[in-house]
C-alpha positions in Angstrom: 119.7 108.2 123.9 116.7 106.1 123.5 116.6 102.8 122.7 113.3 101.0 121.0 114.2 97.1 120.3 112.1 95.1 118.1 111.7 91.4 118.0 109.3 88.7 118.2 108.1 86.2 115.8 109.3 85.9 112.2 106.1 87.2 109.8 104.5 89.2 113.0 105.3 92.6 110.8 109.3 93.6 112.6 110.5 95.1 109.5 107.1 97.1 108.7 107.6 98.3 112.3 110.8 99.0 111.8 110.7 101.2 108.5 107.4 103.2 110.7 109.8 103.8 112.9 112.7 105.5 111.0 109.9 107.4 109.1 108.9 109.1 111.9 112.7 109.8 113.3 114.7 106.8 114.5 117.8 106.0 113.4 116.6 102.4 112.0 118.9 98.9 112.3 117.9 95.6 111.4 119.0 92.5 112.6 121.9 93.7 115.1 123.9 91.3 116.8 123.2 91.9 120.7 127.2 92.5 120.9 127.3 95.6 119.2 124.2 97.0 121.0 126.4 98.9 123.6 128.8 100.3 120.8 125.9 102.0 119.5 125.7 103.6 123.0 129.3 104.2 122.5 129.7 106.1 119.1 126.2 108.3 119.8 127.8 111.5 121.2 129.8 111.2 117.4 126.8 110.6 115.7 124.9 114.0 116.8 120.9 113.8 116.4 121.2 111.2 114.1 121.6 108.9 116.9 119.0 110.7 119.6 117.0 108.0 118.8 117.4 104.5 117.4 115.3 101.4 116.6 116.6 97.9 115.6 115.3 94.8 115.4 117.0 91.4 116.9 115.8 88.2 116.6 116.3 84.3 116.4 118.2 85.4 112.8 121.0 86.6 115.6 120.8 82.9 117.4 118.5 80.6 119.5 120.5 81.8 122.7 119.7 85.6 124.0 122.6 85.8 126.5 124.0 88.3 124.8 121.2 90.5 124.6 120.3 90.0 128.4 124.1 91.1 129.2 123.9 93.7 126.9 120.5 95.3 128.1 122.4 95.3 132.0 125.0 97.2 130.7 122.2 100.0 129.3 121.3 100.2 132.2 124.8 100.7 133.9 124.8 103.5 131.4 121.5 104.8 132.4 120.3 104.7 128.8 116.6 103.9 128.8 115.3 101.3 126.4 111.9 99.8 125.7 111.4 96.5 124.3 108.7 96.0 121.7 107.7 92.1 121.0 105.7 91.7 117.9 103.8 88.7 118.5 100.5 87.2 116.1 98.3 84.3 116.1 99.8 80.6 114.2 97.2 80.6 111.7 98.1 84.4 111.3 101.7 83.3 110.7 101.1 80.4 108.7 99.1 82.3 106.3 102.1 85.2 105.9 104.7 82.4 105.5 102.4 80.6 102.8 101.6 84.1 101.0 105.2 85.6 100.8 106.4 82.5 100.7 109.0 83.6 102.4 111.7 81.0 104.5 111.4 80.6 108.1 114.7 81.6 110.0 114.6 78.0 112.0 113.0 76.1 109.2 114.4 72.3 108.6 113.6 69.8 106.1 112.2 67.5 109.4 110.3 70.5 110.4 106.8 72.0 108.7 106.2 75.5 108.9 103.7 75.2 112.0 106.0 73.2 114.0 109.1 76.4 113.5 106.9 78.6 114.6 106.2 76.7 117.9 109.8 76.3 118.2 110.5 79.9 118.0 108.1 80.6 120.6 109.9 78.4 123.1 113.8 80.3 122.1 111.6 84.0 122.6 109.9 83.2 125.6 112.4 84.6 128.0 112.6 87.5 125.9 108.7 88.2 125.6 108.6 87.7 129.4 111.0 90.7 129.3 108.9 92.7 126.6 107.5 96.3 127.8 105.0 96.7 125.0 103.2 93.2 123.6 101.8 94.1 120.3 99.7 91.0 118.6 99.6 92.1 114.5 97.4 89.5 113.8 94.3 92.0 113.0 96.2 95.1 112.2 96.8 96.8 108.9 100.0 98.6 108.2 98.0 102.0 108.9 97.1 100.8 112.0 100.6 99.4 113.1 101.8 102.7 111.9 99.3 104.4 114.9 100.2 102.1 117.5 103.5 102.9 117.1 103.5 106.3 117.0 101.7 106.2 120.4 104.4 104.3 121.9 106.7 106.9 119.9 104.9 109.9 121.7 102.9 112.2 119.8 105.6 114.6 118.6 107.5 112.0 116.8 105.5 112.1 113.7 106.5 115.3 111.7 104.1 116.1 108.9 104.4 114.9 105.6 107.7 117.1 104.0 106.3 119.4 101.9 108.2 120.6 97.8 106.6 123.7 96.0 107.5 123.5 92.6 106.8 126.8 90.6 106.3 126.2 86.9 104.8 127.7 83.5 101.5 126.1 82.3 103.2 126.8 78.8 106.1 124.0 79.6 103.6 121.5 81.2 102.9 120.7 84.7 105.1 118.9 86.8 104.8 115.2 86.7 105.1 114.5 90.0 103.4 117.3 91.6 100.4 115.9 93.7 98.6 118.8 94.2 98.2 121.1 90.8 97.8 125.2 91.9 97.0 127.6 89.1 97.4 131.3 89.9 96.8 132.8 86.4 93.7 134.1 88.1 96.3 136.9 89.3 97.3 140.0 87.2 100.5 139.3 85.2 103.8 140.7 85.8 104.5 140.4 82.4 102.3 143.3 81.2 104.0 145.8 83.2 106.9 146.9 81.3 108.8 147.7 83.9 108.3 144.2 85.4 108.5 142.0 81.8 112.0 141.4 82.6 112.6 140.2 86.0 111.4 137.3 87.8 109.2 136.8 90.5 112.8 136.9 93.0 112.6 140.9 92.6 111.2 142.9 95.4 109.1 145.0 92.6 107.3 141.8 91.1 106.8 140.3 94.5 105.0 143.4 96.0 103.2 144.2 92.7 101.5 140.1 93.1 100.9 140.2 96.6 99.4 143.7 96.7 96.6 142.3 94.6 93.5 142.6 96.4 92.4 138.3 96.4 95.9 137.8 96.7 95.9 137.7 101.0 92.3 135.6 101.0 93.2 132.9 98.8 97.0 132.4 100.8 95.3 132.5 103.7 92.4 129.5 102.6 94.6 127.4 100.8 97.8 127.0 104.1 94.4 126.2 106.5 93.4 123.4 103.5 96.7 122.1 103.6 97.0 122.3 107.3 93.8 120.3 107.1 94.8 117.5 105.0 98.1 117.0 106.2 97.9 114.7 109.1 95.6 112.8 106.4 98.6 112.0 104.4 101.2 111.4 107.0 98.5 108.2 108.3 99.1 107.3 105.0 102.5 106.9 104.9 103.1 110.0 102.4 106.2 111.2 103.8 106.7 113.4 100.5 104.3 115.8 99.4 104.9 118.2 96.3 103.1 121.3 95.2 103.1 122.3 92.0 102.2 126.3 91.7 101.7 127.4 87.9 101.3 130.2 86.2 101.5 131.2 82.7 105.5 130.8 82.2 106.7 129.9 85.7 108.7 133.1 85.9 106.4 135.5 88.0 103.1 135.0 89.9 104.0 131.2 90.5 107.4 131.9 91.9 106.0 134.7 94.3 103.3 132.5 95.6 105.5 129.7 96.1 107.7 131.5 97.7 105.0 132.9 100.3 103.6 129.8 100.4 106.9 128.1 101.8 107.2 130.3 104.2 104.2 130.2 105.8 104.3 126.7 105.6 107.7 127.0 107.2 106.2 129.0 110.0 103.8 126.6 110.6 106.7 124.2 111.5 106.9 122.1 108.2 109.5 121.1 106.5 109.7 122.9 103.3 111.7 123.3 99.8 111.3 125.1 96.7 112.2 124.8 93.0 111.7 127.0 90.7 111.7 125.0 87.4 110.8 127.8 84.4 112.3 130.9 86.4 115.3 131.2 83.2 112.9 130.2 80.7 111.6 132.3 78.6 
């Protein structure tokens, strides 16, 4: 098990950091009491892969004293469980502005203190934890995409998967999928519908598949399209697009689009992408 403990100043981006780590495969827990930290380790084996990498947020919401957390860290060390403490910080001016923009209440707010005073008080409370941090990230001048890149550097380059692909075959006469990010029109291929022996079959049949994939221009089209998608997928991931839907359309959605969607899915999976396929119109006439 590997644990990333996210802490730091309120308004510095801890929630966004947790979301980023969740997107790249960590099991995310917000506002975990320190006393439960070791219990997460104890139940880890029963949770399987889900608990292989855990990211959690603990901060002043759990109380002003971090004695319980430091004791929990000692127990992790006794159990030889690796952990990283990531402390998110920002300038006082940035934090004041963020609280003003979001109109959120500071966890230490009281009637006698202004926001700038509660920030100063929080710094004093968090100072012992800041000294224990393995990594301090100043988010004053980072946008969400830059923060994500920073976290992926910490988590490891192989921790960030490509966007999950969904290939949807469809027929243009039934309307295109409204949730598709990319539409591919394969009506340039000869239509098996006009071959009498194939008309009543669909793209899942080996005869139809052989007919479509046997066309001379198909292989070049497939290779170039796969190369194009592999080129842009890292960009989709950087823009926090965890899912990408590709619509593959022919006239009726029963023959060409089904074969091409299945073949693209096979090739994308061979390249290590997570892929699912939906044949929306395969049963329609």
